[in-house]
A tleap script that builds the chain and sets N, CA, C and O, in Angstrom:
source leaprc.protein.ff14SB
mol = sequence {
  NMET ASN ARG LYS HIE PRO LEU SER GLU GLU
  PHE PRO GLU PHE GLU GLU LYS ILE LEU THR
  LEU LYS VAL GLU ASN ASP HIE PHE LYS LYS
  LEU TYR ASP GLN TYR ASP GLU VAL ASP HIE
  HIE ILE TYR ARG VAL GLU SER ASP VAL GLU
  PRO SER SER ASP GLU VAL ALA ASN GLN LEU
  ARG ILE ALA ARG LEU ARG LEU LYS ASP GLU
  ILE TYR LYS PHE LEU LYS GLU CTYR
}
set mol.1.N position { 4.909 -9.054 12.986 }
set mol.1.CA position { 6.151 -8.436 12.907 }
set mol.1.C position { 5.764 -7.000 12.909 }
set mol.1.O position { 4.862 -6.701 12.127 }
set mol.2.N position { 6.515 -5.613 13.984 }
set mol.2.CA position { 6.064 -4.824 13.682 }
set mol.2.C position { 7.350 -4.030 12.808 }
set mol.2.O position { 8.580 -4.055 12.801 }
set mol.3.N position { 5.956 -3.141 11.902 }
set mol.3.CA position { 7.177 -2.459 10.464 }
set mol.3.C position { 6.860 -1.317 9.857 }
set mol.3.O position { 5.641 -1.243 9.702 }
set mol.4.N position { 7.544 -0.235 9.375 }
set mol.4.CA position { 6.385 0.661 8.462 }
set mol.4.C position { 6.176 0.500 7.110 }
set mol.4.O position { 6.443 -0.491 6.431 }
set mol.5.N position { 5.878 1.127 6.904 }
set mol.5.CA position { 4.717 1.363 5.404 }
set mol.5.C position { 4.956 2.120 4.494 }
set mol.5.O position { 3.979 2.626 3.942 }
set mol.6.N position { 6.513 2.524 3.938 }
set mol.6.CA position { 6.384 3.491 3.201 }
set mol.6.C position { 5.360 3.087 2.022 }
set mol.6.O position { 4.859 2.002 1.727 }
set mol.7.N position { 5.201 4.790 1.283 }
set mol.7.CA position { 4.544 4.712 0.359 }
set mol.7.C position { 5.471 3.525 -0.324 }
set mol.7.O position { 5.313 2.304 -0.342 }
set mol.8.N position { 6.174 4.104 -0.703 }
set mol.8.CA position { 7.439 3.616 -2.096 }
set mol.8.C position { 7.192 1.881 -1.988 }
set mol.8.O position { 7.887 1.216 -2.756 }
set mol.9.N position { 6.306 1.185 -1.140 }
set mol.9.CA position { 6.660 0.535 -0.984 }
set mol.9.C position { 5.338 -0.281 -0.651 }
set mol.9.O position { 5.277 -1.508 -0.732 }
set mol.10.N position { 4.359 0.485 -0.295 }
set mol.10.CA position { 2.709 0.542 -0.205 }
set mol.10.C position { 2.488 0.003 -2.130 }
set mol.10.O position { 1.982 -0.982 -2.669 }
set mol.11.N position { 3.472 1.798 -2.867 }
set mol.11.CA position { 2.953 1.619 -3.908 }
set mol.11.C position { 4.064 1.740 -5.084 }
set mol.11.O position { 4.296 2.805 -5.656 }
set mol.12.N position { 4.892 0.207 -5.452 }
set mol.12.CA position { 6.008 1.000 -5.729 }
set mol.12.C position { 5.594 1.512 -7.451 }
set mol.12.O position { 6.022 2.489 -8.065 }
set mol.13.N position { 4.778 0.624 -7.829 }
set mol.13.CA position { 4.370 1.587 -9.366 }
set mol.13.C position { 4.630 2.616 -8.939 }
set mol.13.O position { 5.849 2.792 -8.930 }
set mol.14.N position { 3.814 3.798 -8.386 }
set mol.14.CA position { 4.065 4.967 -8.342 }
set mol.14.C position { 5.512 5.686 -7.977 }
set mol.14.O position { 5.692 6.883 -8.201 }
set mol.15.N position { 6.736 4.649 -7.269 }
set mol.15.CA position { 7.927 5.295 -6.084 }
set mol.15.C position { 8.382 7.112 -7.128 }
set mol.15.O position { 8.449 8.247 -6.655 }
set mol.16.N position { 8.617 6.615 -8.691 }
set mol.16.CA position { 9.121 7.709 -9.138 }
set mol.16.C position { 8.279 9.080 -9.453 }
set mol.16.O position { 8.689 10.002 -10.158 }
set mol.17.N position { 7.115 9.022 -8.834 }
set mol.17.CA position { 5.656 9.436 -9.458 }
set mol.17.C position { 5.937 10.590 -7.792 }
set mol.17.O position { 6.220 11.783 -7.677 }
set mol.18.N position { 5.646 9.329 -6.619 }
set mol.18.CA position { 5.661 10.293 -5.468 }
set mol.18.C position { 7.363 10.683 -5.402 }
set mol.18.O position { 7.423 11.858 -5.042 }
set mol.19.N position { 8.135 10.376 -5.521 }
set mol.19.CA position { 10.020 11.385 -5.501 }
set mol.19.C position { 9.167 12.224 -6.087 }
set mol.19.O position { 8.351 12.465 -5.198 }
set mol.20.N position { 8.901 12.733 -6.904 }
set mol.20.CA position { 8.052 14.281 -7.880 }
set mol.20.C position { 7.042 15.067 -7.529 }
set mol.20.O position { 6.810 16.265 -7.692 }
set mol.21.N position { 6.440 14.123 -6.983 }
set mol.21.CA position { 5.015 14.953 -6.510 }
set mol.21.C position { 5.729 15.564 -5.010 }
set mol.21.O position { 5.543 16.658 -4.475 }
set mol.22.N position { 6.258 14.868 -4.746 }
set mol.22.CA position { 6.795 16.022 -3.254 }
set mol.22.C position { 7.579 16.594 -2.849 }
set mol.22.O position { 7.745 16.546 -1.630 }
set mol.23.N position { 8.477 17.444 -3.696 }
set mol.23.CA position { 9.018 18.140 -4.420 }
set mol.23.C position { 8.400 19.226 -5.219 }
set mol.23.O position { 8.550 20.447 -5.225 }
set mol.24.N position { 7.664 18.409 -5.884 }
set mol.24.CA position { 6.663 19.524 -6.853 }
set mol.24.C position { 5.231 19.838 -6.259 }
set mol.24.O position { 5.044 21.019 -5.967 }
set mol.25.N position { 4.626 19.321 -6.130 }
set mol.25.CA position { 3.133 20.150 -4.666 }
set mol.25.C position { 2.731 19.672 -4.050 }
set mol.25.O position { 2.247 18.571 -3.787 }
set mol.26.N position { 3.026 21.104 -3.526 }
set mol.26.CA position { 2.520 21.441 -1.926 }
set mol.26.C position { 1.363 20.434 -1.168 }
set mol.26.O position { 1.493 19.832 -0.103 }
set mol.27.N position { 0.417 20.457 -1.909 }
set mol.27.CA position { -1.213 19.567 -1.144 }
set mol.27.C position { -0.060 18.129 -0.769 }
set mol.27.O position { 0.250 17.764 0.365 }
set mol.28.N position { 0.375 17.560 -1.978 }
set mol.28.CA position { 0.701 15.883 -1.850 }
set mol.28.C position { 1.812 15.785 -0.912 }
set mol.28.O position { 1.813 14.811 -0.159 }
set mol.29.N position { 2.883 16.747 -0.824 }
set mol.29.CA position { 4.147 17.330 -0.013 }
set mol.29.C position { 3.143 16.448 1.649 }
set mol.29.O position { 3.446 15.430 2.271 }
set mol.30.N position { 2.090 17.314 1.827 }
set mol.30.CA position { 1.616 17.933 3.253 }
set mol.30.C position { 0.531 15.959 3.054 }
set mol.30.O position { 1.049 15.058 3.715 }
set mol.31.N position { -0.387 15.675 2.461 }
set mol.31.CA position { -0.083 14.217 2.549 }
set mol.31.C position { 0.516 13.521 2.511 }
set mol.31.O position { 0.109 12.538 3.130 }
set mol.32.N position { 1.330 13.416 2.117 }
set mol.32.CA position { 2.654 12.481 2.273 }
set mol.32.C position { 3.509 12.925 4.177 }
set mol.32.O position { 3.380 12.096 5.078 }
set mol.33.N position { 3.984 13.752 4.332 }
set mol.33.CA position { 4.247 14.133 5.877 }
set mol.33.C position { 2.721 13.565 6.227 }
set mol.33.O position { 2.733 12.401 6.629 }
set mol.34.N position { 2.104 13.860 6.187 }
set mol.34.CA position { 0.713 13.293 7.585 }
set mol.34.C position { 1.200 12.027 7.190 }
set mol.34.O position { 2.248 12.022 7.835 }
set mol.35.N position { 1.177 10.762 6.479 }
set mol.35.CA position { 1.054 10.179 6.135 }
set mol.35.C position { 2.407 9.493 6.576 }
set mol.35.O position { 2.269 8.423 7.169 }
set mol.36.N position { 3.177 9.766 6.454 }
set mol.36.CA position { 4.106 9.404 7.179 }
set mol.36.C position { 4.167 9.697 8.584 }
set mol.36.O position { 4.789 8.797 9.150 }
set mol.37.N position { 3.709 10.738 9.515 }
set mol.37.CA position { 3.703 11.368 10.311 }
set mol.37.C position { 2.759 9.762 11.357 }
set mol.37.O position { 3.246 8.859 12.039 }
set mol.38.N position { 1.975 9.944 11.155 }
set mol.38.CA position { 1.258 8.849 11.524 }
set mol.38.C position { 1.826 6.941 11.525 }
set mol.38.O position { 1.733 5.987 12.297 }
set mol.39.N position { 2.475 7.247 10.014 }
set mol.39.CA position { 2.607 5.454 10.432 }
set mol.39.C position { 4.635 5.467 10.956 }
set mol.39.O position { 5.567 4.663 10.942 }
set mol.40.N position { 4.462 6.540 11.250 }
set mol.40.CA position { 5.437 6.850 12.806 }
set mol.40.C position { 4.682 6.325 13.707 }
set mol.40.O position { 5.127 5.521 14.526 }
set mol.41.N position { 3.696 6.628 13.683 }
set mol.41.CA position { 3.130 7.414 15.312 }
set mol.41.C position { 2.975 5.130 15.277 }
set mol.41.O position { 4.053 4.550 15.407 }
set mol.42.N position { 2.318 4.671 15.192 }
set mol.42.CA position { 1.777 3.365 14.496 }
set mol.42.C position { 2.541 2.677 15.155 }
set mol.42.O position { 2.368 2.369 16.335 }
set mol.43.N position { 3.807 2.248 14.207 }
set mol.43.CA position { 5.131 1.759 14.241 }
set mol.43.C position { 5.411 1.729 15.499 }
set mol.43.O position { 5.506 0.608 16.000 }
set mol.44.N position { 5.642 3.023 16.444 }
set mol.44.CA position { 6.457 3.644 18.226 }
set mol.44.C position { 4.687 2.181 18.776 }
set mol.44.O position { 4.657 1.079 19.325 }
set mol.45.N position { 3.745 2.999 18.268 }
set mol.45.CA position { 2.797 2.209 19.263 }
set mol.45.C position { 2.713 0.586 19.414 }
set mol.45.O position { 2.520 -0.094 20.423 }
set mol.46.N position { 2.919 0.218 18.107 }
set mol.46.CA position { 2.564 -0.923 17.873 }
set mol.46.C position { 4.034 -2.567 17.839 }
set mol.46.O position { 3.896 -3.761 17.575 }
set mol.47.N position { 5.500 -1.567 18.330 }
set mol.47.CA position { 6.791 -1.202 19.072 }
set mol.47.C position { 7.285 -1.186 20.612 }
set mol.47.O position { 8.357 -1.556 21.090 }
set mol.48.N position { 6.052 -0.592 21.272 }
set mol.48.CA position { 5.521 -0.319 23.067 }
set mol.48.C position { 6.604 0.906 22.984 }
set mol.48.O position { 7.082 1.247 24.066 }
set mol.49.N position { 7.031 1.589 21.837 }
set mol.49.CA position { 8.003 2.680 22.237 }
set mol.49.C position { 6.829 3.334 23.101 }
set mol.49.O position { 7.066 3.332 24.309 }
set mol.50.N position { 5.912 3.756 22.811 }
set mol.50.CA position { 4.540 4.571 22.851 }
set mol.50.C position { 3.287 3.820 23.059 }
set mol.50.O position { 2.487 3.568 22.157 }
set mol.51.N position { 3.141 3.427 24.473 }
set mol.51.CA position { 2.176 3.259 25.071 }
set mol.51.C position { 0.674 3.563 24.402 }
set mol.51.O position { 0.473 4.591 23.756 }
set mol.52.N position { -0.083 2.824 24.569 }
set mol.52.CA position { -1.358 3.327 23.166 }
set mol.52.C position { -2.152 2.589 23.981 }
set mol.52.O position { -1.737 1.596 24.578 }
set mol.53.N position { -3.562 3.109 24.070 }
set mol.53.CA position { -4.737 1.989 24.122 }
set mol.53.C position { -5.484 1.669 22.407 }
set mol.53.O position { -5.351 2.267 21.340 }
set mol.54.N position { -6.397 0.275 22.867 }
set mol.54.CA position { -6.018 -0.318 21.661 }
set mol.54.C position { -7.356 0.630 20.506 }
set mol.54.O position { -7.623 0.505 19.311 }
set mol.55.N position { -7.910 1.532 21.595 }
set mol.55.CA position { -8.796 2.718 20.697 }
set mol.55.C position { -7.907 2.935 19.431 }
set mol.55.O position { -7.737 2.684 18.238 }
set mol.56.N position { -7.455 3.594 20.568 }
set mol.56.CA position { -6.357 4.815 19.719 }
set mol.56.C position { -5.398 3.939 18.694 }
set mol.56.O position { -4.895 4.502 17.722 }
set mol.57.N position { -5.234 2.936 18.880 }
set mol.57.CA position { -4.008 2.460 17.364 }
set mol.57.C position { -4.948 1.685 16.896 }
set mol.57.O position { -4.504 0.598 16.526 }
set mol.58.N position { -6.532 1.874 16.716 }
set mol.58.CA position { -7.699 1.604 16.001 }
set mol.58.C position { -7.461 2.626 15.011 }
set mol.58.O position { -7.318 2.398 13.810 }
set mol.59.N position { -7.421 3.865 15.607 }
set mol.59.CA position { -8.067 5.221 15.019 }
set mol.59.C position { -7.015 6.088 14.405 }
set mol.59.O position { -6.991 6.999 13.577 }
set mol.60.N position { -6.080 5.385 15.208 }
set mol.60.CA position { -4.412 5.852 13.988 }
set mol.60.C position { -4.318 4.616 12.690 }
set mol.60.O position { -3.916 5.232 11.703 }
set mol.61.N position { -4.450 3.694 12.459 }
set mol.61.CA position { -4.882 2.906 11.404 }
set mol.61.C position { -5.779 3.212 10.517 }
set mol.61.O position { -5.607 2.941 9.329 }
set mol.62.N position { -6.419 3.571 10.783 }
set mol.62.CA position { -8.189 3.700 10.304 }
set mol.62.C position { -7.424 5.600 9.258 }
set mol.62.O position { -7.464 5.571 8.028 }
set mol.63.N position { -6.895 6.838 9.918 }
set mol.63.CA position { -6.104 7.517 9.855 }
set mol.63.C position { -5.300 7.211 8.863 }
set mol.63.O position { -5.591 7.643 7.748 }
set mol.64.N position { -4.028 6.346 9.049 }
set mol.64.CA position { -3.413 6.004 7.743 }
set mol.64.C position { -4.196 5.106 6.467 }
set mol.64.O position { -3.423 4.610 5.647 }
set mol.65.N position { -5.149 4.956 6.330 }
set mol.65.CA position { -5.760 3.720 5.338 }
set mol.65.C position { -6.582 5.215 4.899 }
set mol.65.O position { -6.564 5.574 3.722 }
set mol.66.N position { -7.077 5.785 5.637 }
set mol.66.CA position { -7.924 7.289 4.964 }
set mol.66.C position { -6.815 8.156 4.130 }
set mol.66.O position { -7.075 8.661 3.038 }
set mol.67.N position { -5.586 8.261 4.762 }
set mol.67.CA position { -4.645 9.188 4.327 }
set mol.67.C position { -4.207 8.453 2.539 }
set mol.67.O position { -4.262 8.957 1.418 }
set mol.68.N position { -3.773 7.021 3.059 }
set mol.68.CA position { -3.443 6.539 1.629 }
set mol.68.C position { -4.589 5.943 0.956 }
set mol.68.O position { -4.204 4.931 0.370 }
set mol.69.N position { -5.908 6.156 0.782 }
set mol.69.CA position { -6.358 6.103 0.266 }
set mol.69.C position { -6.642 7.295 0.009 }
set mol.69.O position { -7.860 7.349 -0.160 }
set mol.70.N position { -6.059 8.535 -0.144 }
set mol.70.CA position { -6.512 10.250 -0.360 }
set mol.70.C position { -4.918 9.792 -1.562 }
set mol.70.O position { -4.964 10.151 -2.739 }
set mol.71.N position { -3.833 9.112 -1.092 }
set mol.71.CA position { -2.664 9.498 -1.571 }
set mol.71.C position { -3.072 8.613 -3.667 }
set mol.71.O position { -3.079 9.020 -4.828 }
set mol.72.N position { -3.348 7.177 -2.844 }
set mol.72.CA position { -4.072 7.211 -3.773 }
set mol.72.C position { -4.747 7.320 -5.234 }
set mol.72.O position { -4.523 6.789 -6.321 }
set mol.73.N position { -5.638 8.217 -4.768 }
set mol.73.CA position { -6.541 8.648 -5.745 }
set mol.73.C position { -6.352 9.888 -6.568 }
set mol.73.O position { -6.903 10.271 -7.600 }
set mol.74.N position { -4.606 10.850 -5.166 }
set mol.74.CA position { -4.207 12.267 -5.926 }
set mol.74.C position { -3.301 10.996 -6.921 }
set mol.74.O position { -3.711 11.336 -8.031 }
set mol.75.N position { -2.450 9.906 -7.169 }
set mol.75.CA position { -1.499 9.576 -7.869 }
set mol.75.C position { -2.598 9.070 -8.544 }
set mol.75.O position { -2.962 9.874 -9.402 }
set mol.76.N position { -3.139 8.269 -8.518 }
set mol.76.CA position { -4.092 7.947 -9.881 }
set mol.76.C position { -4.663 9.195 -11.101 }
set mol.76.O position { -4.719 8.985 -12.312 }
set mol.77.N position { -5.126 10.755 -10.269 }
set mol.77.CA position { -5.634 11.429 -11.134 }
set mol.77.C position { -4.261 12.516 -11.711 }
set mol.77.O position { -4.469 13.631 -12.190 }
set mol.78.N position { -3.243 12.063 -11.583 }
set mol.78.CA position { -2.081 13.337 -11.397 }
set mol.78.C position { -1.065 12.573 -12.242 }
set mol.78.O position { 0.046 13.057 -12.459 }
savepdb mol mol.pdb
quit
């Protein structure tokens, strides 16, 4: 099943903090936007809206995972 992975669902325990940091912290906002862009790209690839090779799809998933890890670390520290 193809679906997006919004941060509010990935980290429900940080939902309020995510909303606050998006507005108040430029670095977090940049990470959030990058994650959202990569997640949307993956969704388009998995939905066959944007054809892509398996290698590109896997690279996108790795990029999303790295961003998610960085965001989680940010959320834990702030």
